[in-house]
C-alpha positions in Angstrom: 28.1 79.4 59.3 29.0 80.9 55.9 32.5 81.7 57.1 33.0 78.0 58.1 31.6 76.8 54.8 34.0 79.1 52.9 36.9 77.9 55.0 36.0 74.2 54.3 35.9 74.8 50.6 39.3 76.4 50.7 40.7 73.5 52.7 39.3 70.9 50.2 40.9 72.8 47.2 44.2 73.4 49.0 44.7 69.8 49.9 43.3 68.1 46.8 46.8 67.4 45.5 48.2 65.4 48.4 49.5 61.9 47.9 47.0 59.0 48.0 47.9 55.9 50.1 45.7 52.9 51.0 45.5 49.3 52.0 45.6 47.1 48.8 45.1 50.1 46.6 46.8 51.1 43.4 48.7 54.3 43.0 47.1 57.2 41.2 49.4 56.6 38.2 48.4 53.0 38.2 44.7 53.8 38.0 45.3 56.3 35.2 47.2 53.7 33.2 44.5 51.1 33.9 41.7 53.4 32.8 43.6 54.2 29.5 43.7 50.4 28.9 40.1 49.9 29.8 38.9 52.7 27.5 40.3 50.8 24.5 38.8 47.4 25.5 35.5 45.8 26.3 36.0 46.6 30.0 34.6 49.3 32.3 36.0 50.2 35.7 33.9 51.7 38.4 35.2 53.2 41.7 32.9 53.4 44.7 33.9 55.5 47.7 31.9 55.2 50.9 31.5 56.4 54.5 29.4 55.5 57.5 28.6 56.8 61.0 30.2 60.2 60.5 28.3 61.5 63.5 28.6 65.2 62.8 32.4 65.0 63.0 33.1 68.0 60.8 36.7 68.7 61.8 39.3 66.3 62.9 39.6 65.1 66.5 41.9 67.5 68.6 45.6 66.8 68.5 45.5 65.7 72.2 42.8 63.1 71.6 43.9 59.9 73.3 42.9 57.6 70.5 42.6 59.5 67.2 44.7 62.7 67.5 44.2 64.9 64.5 42.2 62.3 62.7 38.8 62.0 61.2 36.3 64.6 60.1 34.3 65.3 56.9 36.8 68.0 56.0 39.6 65.5 56.0 37.7 62.8 54.1 36.6 65.5 51.6 40.3 66.1 50.8 40.7 62.5 49.9 37.5 62.3 47.9 38.5 65.5 45.9 41.9 63.9 45.1 40.5 60.7 43.8 37.9 62.5 41.7 40.8 63.9 39.7 41.5 60.4 38.4 37.9 59.0 38.7 35.5 61.8 37.8 32.6 59.4 37.5 33.1 57.7 40.8 30.1 56.7 43.0 30.0 58.3 46.5 27.7 56.7 49.2 27.0 56.9 52.9 25.5 54.2 55.2 23.8 56.4 57.8 24.2 58.1 61.2 25.3 61.3 59.6 23.9 63.2 62.7 24.8 63.5 66.3 28.1 63.5 68.1 29.6 67.1 68.1 28.3 70.6 69.0 27.9 71.3 65.2 24.8 69.1 65.3 23.5 70.7 68.5 23.9 74.2 66.9 22.8 73.6 63.3 20.7 70.4 63.5 22.3 68.7 60.5 22.4 71.6 58.1 26.2 71.8 58.0 26.6 68.0 57.5 24.1 67.9 54.5 25.7 71.0 52.9 29.2 69.6 53.1 28.0 66.2 51.7 26.3 68.1 48.9 29.5 70.0 48.2 31.3 66.7 48.0 28.7 65.4 45.6 27.4 62.4 47.4 25.2 60.2 45.1 23.0 58.6 47.8 22.8 57.9 51.5 20.6 55.9 53.9 19.2 56.7 57.3 20.7 55.6 60.6 19.1 55.5 64.0 20.8 58.8 65.1 19.4 60.6 62.1 16.1 60.4 64.0 17.6 62.3 67.0 15.7 65.5 66.2 12.6 63.6 65.3 11.0 63.2 61.9 10.3 67.0 61.7 14.0 67.7 62.4 15.2 65.4 59.7 12.6 66.7 57.3 13.6 70.4 57.9 17.2 69.4 56.9 16.3 67.7 53.7 16.3 70.9 51.7 20.0 71.2 52.4 20.7 67.7 50.9 21.4 67.8 47.2 21.4 64.0 47.1 18.7 61.4 47.7 18.1 59.1 50.7 17.1 55.5 50.2 15.4 53.1 52.6 13.4 50.0 51.8 12.4 48.7 55.3 11.2 51.8 57.1 7.5 52.4 56.1 6.9 56.1 56.5 3.2 56.0 55.6 1.2 58.6 57.6 4.4 60.5 58.6 5.9 63.7 57.3 8.5 61.7 55.4 6.0 59.8 53.3 7.0 59.9 49.7 10.3 61.7 50.5 12.4 58.6 51.2 12.4 56.2 48.3 13.2 52.5 48.6 16.0 52.7 46.0 17.7 55.0 43.6 18.9 54.2 40.0 22.3 55.9 39.3 24.1 55.9 36.0 27.9 56.0 35.8 30.1 55.2 32.8 27.2 53.7 30.9 26.4 51.4 33.8 23.0 51.1 35.5 23.5 50.9 39.3 20.7 50.2 41.7 21.2 51.5 45.3 18.8 50.7 48.1 18.9 51.2 51.9 18.1 49.2 55.0 17.8 50.4 58.6 18.1 48.9 62.1 15.1 48.1 64.3 14.1 51.4 65.9 12.1 50.1 68.9 14.2 50.1 72.0 16.9 52.1 70.3 15.2 55.4 69.4 12.5 57.2 71.4 9.1 56.5 70.0 8.4 60.3 69.8 11.3 60.6 67.4 10.0 58.1 64.8 6.3 58.2 65.6 4.3 56.0 63.1 7.4 54.8 61.2 7.1 51.0 60.8 10.1 48.7 60.8 9.8 45.9 58.2 11.9 42.7 57.9 15.2 43.8 56.2 15.9 40.4 54.7 12.5 40.1 53.1 12.6 43.7 51.8 16.2 43.3 50.5 15.2 40.2 48.5 12.1 42.1 47.0 14.1 45.2 46.1 17.2 43.4 44.8 15.1 41.1 42.6 13.2 44.1 41.2 16.5 45.9 40.5 18.0 42.9 38.8 15.1 41.4 36.9 12.9 44.5 36.1 15.3 47.4 36.2 18.2 45.3 34.6 20.9 46.9 36.8 24.5 46.0 36.1 25.4 46.4 39.8 23.3 46.3 43.0 24.5 48.0 46.2 22.8 47.9 49.6 23.4 50.8 52.0 22.9 49.0 55.3 22.6 50.5 58.8 22.0 47.1 60.4 25.4 46.4 61.8 28.2 44.1 60.6 27.9 41.2 63.1 26.3 40.3 66.5 26.7 37.5 69.0 22.9 37.1 69.2 20.3 36.5 66.5 19.9 40.2 65.5 19.9 40.7 61.8 23.3 41.9 60.6 25.2 42.4 57.3 26.7 38.9 57.4 23.1 37.5 57.5 22.0 39.9 54.8 24.8 38.8 52.4 24.1 35.1 52.8 20.2 35.1 52.9 19.6 37.3 49.9 20.2 37.1 46.1 21.4 39.6 43.5 23.2 42.0 45.9 26.8 42.7 44.8 28.0 45.0 47.5 26.8 45.8 51.0 28.1 49.0 52.5 27.5 48.8 56.2 27.2 51.0 59.3 25.9 51.2 62.9 28.5 48.9 64.6 31.5 51.2 63.9 33.4 48.2 62.5 36.8 48.9 61.0 37.4 46.5 58.2 40.8 46.7 56.4 39.2 45.4 53.2 35.8 44.1 52.2 34.7 40.6 53.4 33.4 38.2 50.8 30.4 35.9 51.4 28.3 33.6 49.2 24.6 34.5 48.6 21.6 32.2 48.1 22.7 31.6 44.5 26.3 30.9 45.4 27.5 34.2 44.1 30.0 36.5 45.8 28.7 39.4 47.9 31.2 42.0 49.3 30.6 43.6 52.7 32.5 46.6 53.8 32.4 49.1 56.7 35.0 51.7 57.7 34.5 52.6 61.3 33.1 56.0 62.3 33.7 59.8 62.4 35.2 59.8 58.9 38.4 58.4 60.3 38.5 56.2 57.2 37.3 56.3 53.7 36.3 53.0 52.0 37.0 52.2 48.3 35.7 49.3 46.2 36.6 49.1 42.5 34.7 46.9 40.1 35.7 45.9 36.5 32.8 45.0 34.2 32.7 43.3 30.8 30.3 45.1 28.5 29.9 42.2 26.2 29.3 39.6 28.9 27.3 42.0 31.1 29.0 40.9 34.3 31.5 41.7 37.0 34.9 40.3 36.2 36.9 41.6 39.2 36.7 43.6 42.3 39.3 45.2 44.7 38.7 47.0 48.0 40.9 49.4 50.0 40.6 51.5 53.1 42.5 54.7 53.4 44.4 54.6 56.7 43.7 56.7 59.7 47.3 57.9 59.8 46.9 59.4 56.4 44.6 62.1 57.9 47.0 63.1 60.7 48.5 66.5 60.8 45.9 68.0 58.5 
């Protein structure tokens, strides 16, 4: 275990200087010049990096994998995060759930390695996916001591469970003088997760809870930006609640970072919320094959978002690691 952690750290450091490529993204030099300009103006830029459904994929898929040879893995995505931090030290790093389950590392360590690596990468917040219940509430609770970042979920009621009081509905994060509200939502557990794994956890209406929390974050907490970490899924052919619904049936949310359906979006999709304002929705597949990026530019004087841009770092950029 310790030997693998040491190896991972060396790999992150060794590869931090490799070139950065992405769909619709600016070059590293471009972002440096942009930040120099912004620092002398009324404007603030904020970079958000995000993952979802990493499923205990620590190392890349094998080179003989039929679909993703040499791609994916927290080690690989960590290389990209480390590189971007050189230019954006105050970036926001988030995950939309299903951190657990999928490789022998989870079977052996029960999530400890995943949480330690995410802590090393300095994740700011994550939400809970259905597979994060795979070792039960006790199993998840035992791993929490290894997570040096908070979990947020607003629609799982953990009253009378071992997680009561340990998972908050939202987290306030401050970056570059901005106040950012981050909250989480989870998918219906009944029929998806064994009852013995979630016990007395109650699922509550995600749309209703999202409106409650987003209104609180906007009107009471006075957040400059509101982000939802959603493990509901991007879209369905039936009436099941999804991120597209969430974007259009709520107010005050600026960005929805999704998970659960393993959807590869080349860039964030834009929707109109109940107030007619833009909401971005993004999801970057699974197994850390991709790393999502969304950049916002704020006006300090006007206290509003002026511009946003999204990018996805391509699968091929992780090959031959």
